[in-house]
Structure formats: structure tokens, C-alpha cells
C-alpha positions as CSV (number, residue, x, y, z in Angstrom):
1,M,0.0,0.0,0.0
2,G,1.2,3.5,-0.8
3,R,3.0,5.5,1.9
4,V,2.2,9.1,2.9
5,T,5.8,10.1,2.4
6,E,8.7,8.9,0.3
7,R,12.4,9.5,0.3
8,R,14.5,10.9,-2.6
9,K,18.1,12.0,-3.0
10,V,18.5,15.7,-3.5
11,I,21.6,18.0,-4.1
12,R,21.3,20.7,-1.5
13,I,22.9,24.1,-2.0
14,R,23.1,26.4,1.0
15,D,25.2,29.6,0.9
16,G,27.4,28.2,-1.8
17,A,28.0,24.8,0.0
18,V,26.9,21.8,-1.9
19,S,25.9,18.4,-0.3
20,T,23.9,15.3,-1.0
21,R,21.2,14.1,1.2
22,P,17.8,12.4,1.3
23,D,14.8,14.5,1.4
24,T,11.2,13.6,2.5
25,L,8.5,14.1,-0.1
26,V,4.8,13.8,0.1
27,A,3.6,10.8,-1.8
28,E,1.2,11.2,-4.8
29,E,-0.5,8.4,-6.4
30,P,-3.8,8.0,-8.5
31,L,-6.9,6.7,-6.9
32,E,-9.6,5.4,-9.1
33,I,-13.1,5.5,-7.6
34,R,-15.7,3.1,-8.8
35,L,-19.4,3.3,-7.9
36,N,-21.2,0.0,-7.8
37,G,-18.5,-1.6,-9.9
38,R,-18.5,1.2,-12.5
39,P,-15.5,3.5,-13.0
40,L,-16.4,7.0,-11.9
41,A,-13.4,9.2,-11.4
42,I,-9.7,9.3,-10.9
43,T,-8.0,11.8,-8.5
44,M,-4.4,12.3,-7.6
45,R,-4.1,12.0,-3.9
46,T,-1.8,11.3,-0.9
47,P,-2.4,7.7,0.0
48,G,-4.3,7.2,3.3
49,D,-8.0,7.6,4.3
50,D,-8.9,6.5,0.8
51,F,-12.3,5.1,1.9
52,A,-13.2,8.5,3.5
53,L,-11.9,10.3,0.4
54,A,-14.2,8.1,-1.8
55,A,-17.2,8.6,0.5
56,G,-16.6,12.4,0.7
57,F,-16.3,12.7,-3.0
58,L,-19.6,11.0,-3.4
59,V,-21.2,13.4,-0.9
60,S,-20.0,16.1,-3.2
61,E,-21.5,14.3,-6.2
62,G,-24.9,14.2,-4.4
63,V,-24.9,10.4,-4.3
64,L,-24.4,10.0,-0.6
65,A,-25.9,12.2,2.1
66,D,-26.2,9.8,5.2
67,A,-24.3,6.9,6.6
68,S,-27.4,4.7,5.7
69,D,-26.7,5.4,2.0
70,L,-23.4,3.6,2.1
71,R,-23.2,-0.2,2.1
72,N,-19.5,-0.9,1.6
73,I,-16.2,0.3,0.3
74,V,-13.4,-2.1,-0.6
75,Y,-10.1,-2.0,-2.3
76,C,-10.3,-3.8,-5.7
77,A,-8.2,-6.9,-5.9
78,G,-7.1,-7.7,-9.5
79,A,-7.0,-4.1,-10.6
80,T,-3.8,-4.8,-12.6
81,A,-3.2,-7.3,-15.5
82,D,-1.2,-9.7,-13.1
83,G,-4.2,-9.7,-10.6
84,S,-2.4,-7.7,-7.8
85,N,-3.9,-5.2,-5.6
86,T,-2.4,-1.8,-6.0
87,Y,-4.6,-0.2,-3.3
88,N,-5.2,2.5,-5.8
89,V,-8.7,1.4,-6.9
90,V,-11.7,1.5,-4.6
91,D,-15.3,0.4,-5.2
92,V,-18.1,2.1,-3.4
93,T,-21.4,0.1,-3.1
94,T,-24.5,2.1,-2.2
95,A,-27.3,0.7,-0.1
96,P,-30.4,-0.7,-1.7
97,G,-32.8,2.0,-2.8
98,V,-30.1,4.7,-3.1
99,T,-30.7,6.6,-6.4
100,V,-27.6,6.8,-8.4
101,P,-27.4,9.4,-11.2
102,D,-26.6,8.4,-14.7
103,I,-22.8,8.7,-14.7
104,T,-20.8,8.5,-17.8
105,L,-17.4,10.0,-18.9
106,E,-19.4,12.9,-20.4
107,R,-21.6,13.3,-17.3
108,N,-22.7,16.9,-16.4
109,V,-20.5,17.2,-13.3
110,Y,-20.5,20.4,-11.4
111,T,-18.2,19.4,-8.6
112,T,-14.7,20.1,-10.2
113,S,-13.4,23.5,-10.9
114,S,-11.7,22.2,-14.0
115,C,-15.0,20.7,-15.6
116,G,-15.6,23.7,-17.7
117,L,-19.0,24.6,-16.2
118,C,-19.5,27.9,-14.6
119,G,-22.1,30.5,-13.7
120,K,-25.8,30.0,-13.0
121,A,-25.9,26.3,-14.0
122,S,-23.3,25.4,-11.5
123,L,-24.9,27.4,-8.7
124,D,-28.4,25.9,-9.5
125,A,-27.0,22.4,-9.5
126,V,-25.6,22.7,-6.0
127,R,-28.5,24.5,-4.5
128,T,-31.1,22.0,-5.8
129,T,-29.0,18.8,-5.1
130,T,-27.9,19.3,-1.5
131,R,-29.9,17.3,1.0
132,H,-28.5,19.4,3.8
133,P,-29.5,23.1,3.0
134,I,-27.6,25.6,5.1
135,A,-30.6,27.8,5.4
136,D,-32.3,25.1,7.4
137,A,-29.5,24.7,9.8
138,P,-29.8,25.8,13.4
139,P,-28.4,29.4,14.0
140,L,-24.7,29.6,14.5
141,R,-22.5,32.6,15.4
142,V,-18.8,32.9,15.5
143,T,-16.6,35.8,16.6
144,P,-13.6,37.2,14.6
145,E,-11.5,36.3,17.5
146,L,-12.4,32.7,17.3
147,L,-11.7,32.6,13.5
148,A,-8.4,34.4,14.0
149,G,-7.1,31.6,16.2
150,L,-8.0,28.7,13.8
151,P,-5.1,28.9,11.4
152,D,-2.5,28.4,14.2
153,R,-4.5,25.4,15.5
154,L,-4.6,23.9,12.0
155,R,-0.9,24.5,11.5
156,A,0.0,22.8,14.8
157,A,-1.9,19.7,13.7
158,Q,-0.3,19.3,10.4
159,R,2.1,16.4,11.2
160,V,3.0,15.5,7.7
161,F,3.5,19.1,6.5
162,D,6.3,19.5,9.1
163,R,8.2,16.8,7.3
164,T,7.5,17.7,3.7
165,G,6.2,21.2,3.4
166,G,4.1,19.9,0.4
167,L,0.6,19.2,1.8
168,H,-2.7,21.0,1.9
169,A,-4.8,20.7,5.0
170,A,-8.4,21.0,5.9
171,A,-9.9,21.1,9.4
172,L,-13.2,21.0,11.1
173,F,-13.8,23.0,14.2
174,D,-16.9,23.3,16.4
175,E,-18.6,26.6,17.0
176,H,-16.3,27.1,20.2
177,G,-13.1,26.7,18.1
178,A,-12.3,23.1,19.3
179,L,-10.6,21.1,16.7
180,L,-12.7,18.1,15.5
181,D,-10.7,16.6,12.7
182,V,-7.9,17.5,10.3
183,R,-6.8,15.8,7.2
184,E,-3.9,16.4,4.8
185,D,-3.5,15.7,1.2
186,V,-1.5,16.8,-1.9
187,G,-4.9,18.2,-3.1
188,R,-6.9,20.6,-1.1
189,H,-10.1,19.2,-2.4
190,N,-9.1,15.7,-1.4
191,A,-8.3,16.9,2.2
192,V,-11.9,18.2,2.4
193,D,-13.4,15.0,0.9
194,K,-11.5,13.0,3.6
195,L,-13.1,15.2,6.3
196,V,-16.6,14.9,4.9
197,G,-16.3,11.2,4.1
198,R,-15.1,10.5,7.6
199,A,-18.1,12.5,9.0
200,L,-20.4,10.5,6.8
201,Q,-19.0,7.2,7.9
202,N,-19.4,8.3,11.5
203,G,-23.0,9.4,11.0
204,D,-22.2,13.0,11.7
205,L,-23.7,14.7,8.6
206,P,-24.9,17.4,8.2
207,L,-22.0,19.3,9.9
208,S,-24.3,22.1,10.7
209,R,-22.4,23.2,13.9
210,S,-19.0,23.4,12.4
211,V,-16.5,25.6,10.7
212,L,-14.3,24.3,7.8
213,L,-10.8,25.9,7.4
214,V,-8.7,25.2,4.4
215,S,-5.0,26.0,4.1
216,G,-5.1,27.6,0.6
217,R,-7.6,29.5,-1.5
218,A,-11.4,29.0,-1.4
219,S,-12.4,27.8,-4.9
220,F,-16.0,27.1,-6.1
221,E,-15.2,23.3,-5.6
222,L,-14.4,23.8,-2.0
223,A,-17.4,26.0,-1.3
224,Q,-19.6,23.4,-3.0
225,K,-18.2,20.6,-0.9
226,A,-19.0,22.7,2.3
227,V,-22.5,23.3,1.1
228,M,-23.2,19.6,0.2
229,A,-22.1,18.5,3.7
230,G,-24.2,21.2,5.4
231,I,-21.2,23.2,6.8
232,P,-22.3,26.8,7.4
233,V,-19.0,28.5,7.6
234,L,-15.9,28.1,5.3
235,A,-12.7,30.0,6.0
236,A,-9.6,30.1,3.9
237,V,-6.1,31.6,4.6
238,S,-6.0,32.8,1.0
239,A,-8.4,34.3,-1.6
240,P,-11.8,33.0,-2.6
241,S,-12.8,32.8,-6.4
242,S,-15.7,34.9,-7.7
243,L,-17.8,31.8,-8.2
244,A,-17.2,30.6,-4.7
245,V,-18.5,34.0,-3.5
246,D,-21.6,33.7,-5.8
247,L,-22.2,30.2,-4.5
248,A,-21.9,31.3,-0.9
249,A,-24.4,34.1,-1.5
250,E,-26.8,31.8,-3.3
251,T,-26.8,29.2,-0.5
252,G,-26.3,31.1,2.6
253,L,-22.8,29.9,3.2
254,T,-20.5,32.2,5.3
255,L,-17.3,32.6,3.4
256,V,-14.2,34.1,5.0
257,G,-11.0,34.7,3.0
258,F,-7.5,36.0,3.8
259,L,-7.7,34.7,7.3
260,R,-4.4,35.8,8.7
261,G,-4.0,36.7,12.2
262,A,-6.6,39.2,13.3
263,S,-7.3,40.2,9.6
264,M,-9.9,38.6,7.4
265,N,-12.4,39.4,4.7
266,V,-16.0,38.3,5.1
267,Y,-17.4,37.8,1.5
268,A,-20.8,36.4,2.3
269,G,-23.0,35.2,5.2
270,E,-21.8,37.9,7.5
271,D,-24.9,37.3,9.7
272,R,-23.0,34.4,11.3
273,V,-19.9,36.6,12.2
274,A,-20.3,38.8,15.3
275,L,-19.3,41.9,13.5
276,Q,-20.8,44.3,16.0
277,A,-18.6,43.0,18.7
278,A,-15.5,43.4,16.5
279,A,-16.5,47.0,15.6
280,A,-17.0,48.0,19.2
281,Q,-13.5,46.9,20.0
282,G,-12.1,48.7,17.0
């Protein structure tokens, strides 16, 4: 089975001095996700939490919304010509009665930022497909001070990043700022899928009392994954995209970008952020 990190020889140059040494790199391998025996998608990921990754991906696709929708996930033996198990192919079996969309290689997918879809069609697809509407979630309020402390907590929990410097991370916090879960991956979307998939497996969806923090930018894809999981607050240490802001406004998602220290931008859903308290202190 693939490892999270691998070692490679590098030539290191520091202040003119040259040396040879091993370096620790984050592993990257393809994962093929099959749905009820049919090929669905291939993603490049850091091995580990593969079942959660597949489950989270299918939450984003609108196939799974509850633990009862999932029957089983297994690695596929015989995935290669010689019959060996590469641990790079998983098959997800849905429970009886779960409606599976017509999935083909040309399917009308709205979940990836590279799929070529944009604008109103993408927004409508997410809003009408999610089974955990954020607008129906219980009220949740967070303070700017709480949000400001989350990046340091995420960074402290990034164990593999400390060894490689090459991983994105996503973390779930409760409304009081307590860390619930953190996942790392070479792809930021995979890290979020691992979080959401683990929550689905544990029967914790919708995540209506949680805050999702991502280590990079907030793309439409990440905002969509938050909405599909019923997460009311998405924060990112970098910038959001315009379509992510549009989706947040359409669905009621609170979207925070450029979360760095006490500074942040609130792009949508400002009703969940205690701005009056912040203004009174300013």
C-alpha cells in the first residue's frame, strides 16, 4: 500500500556549500473511484483515508448524504493485469434503494473547478441537489477572535507538512473553536473530501455546527463541498474565487478569506460573524 511520504536523494545548496542528502517528499498516487462496480473518477491523492476520500467525493456528487446510503467500500483486488492489488482502486457500493445518477465519462459534473461549467448552471445544480440546506440549519454565530485563532491550530496539527512542506490541509472546528478533525493531502479538495467522508462514515452529517478551514484558497469546488455537507462556515487563509463567493451568497454559506492573524475578509454570510462586537473593540 502506498505510503504518505517517500524519500528521494537531492543535491542541497546552502550559501554556496553543496551536499547530497535524502529528502522527505509527500507521496502522490492516483486513486480510481468506482461506484457499484462502474468507473467514476480518478484523482491524484496522498495515500491514506482512501475510503473516506471516496465517500466524501460521493457526498459532493450528491450520491451519498447519510451513513445509511453507504453499504460498503473495498479496495479492488485484480486491478492490474497480473491480478495484484495496488490499493489505488476503490469500489463504493451504495445501499439498496439509493438513487444513483446516470454517470458517464461525459456526465454533467458540477463538482470540479476544471470541468468547464460555470455561472448560473453550476450554482443551481448545488442548491437544488444538496440534502442538507444551510438555510435550514440551526443558528450559528462565531466571533472574529475565534476565527483568527483557527489557522494556528490547524498548522499545529499538520504532522506530515512539518516533514515535507508539500501538503494542503483542511480542518473541522466546532462553534467554540475546538478542533474536531484534520486531514492532509496533496490536493486541497481531497483533504476536504476526507473530512466529509469520515463524518459521513461516523453518522455526523450534516455538519451544521462546524467551521471548515482550508490552508489555501477557497475555490468554487471547496465551497460546493461545504454546502453539500451542510457546513455553514468556510474560512480560507487565501483568496476565494468569484464563483465561490456567488455560490456562498446563493446558498447562505458564510465565506471568509485572507484569514491571517486578526485580519480577514467576510465575502458572504456575514450574519454568522459577530461583527458588532468586533466594531465595538475597533
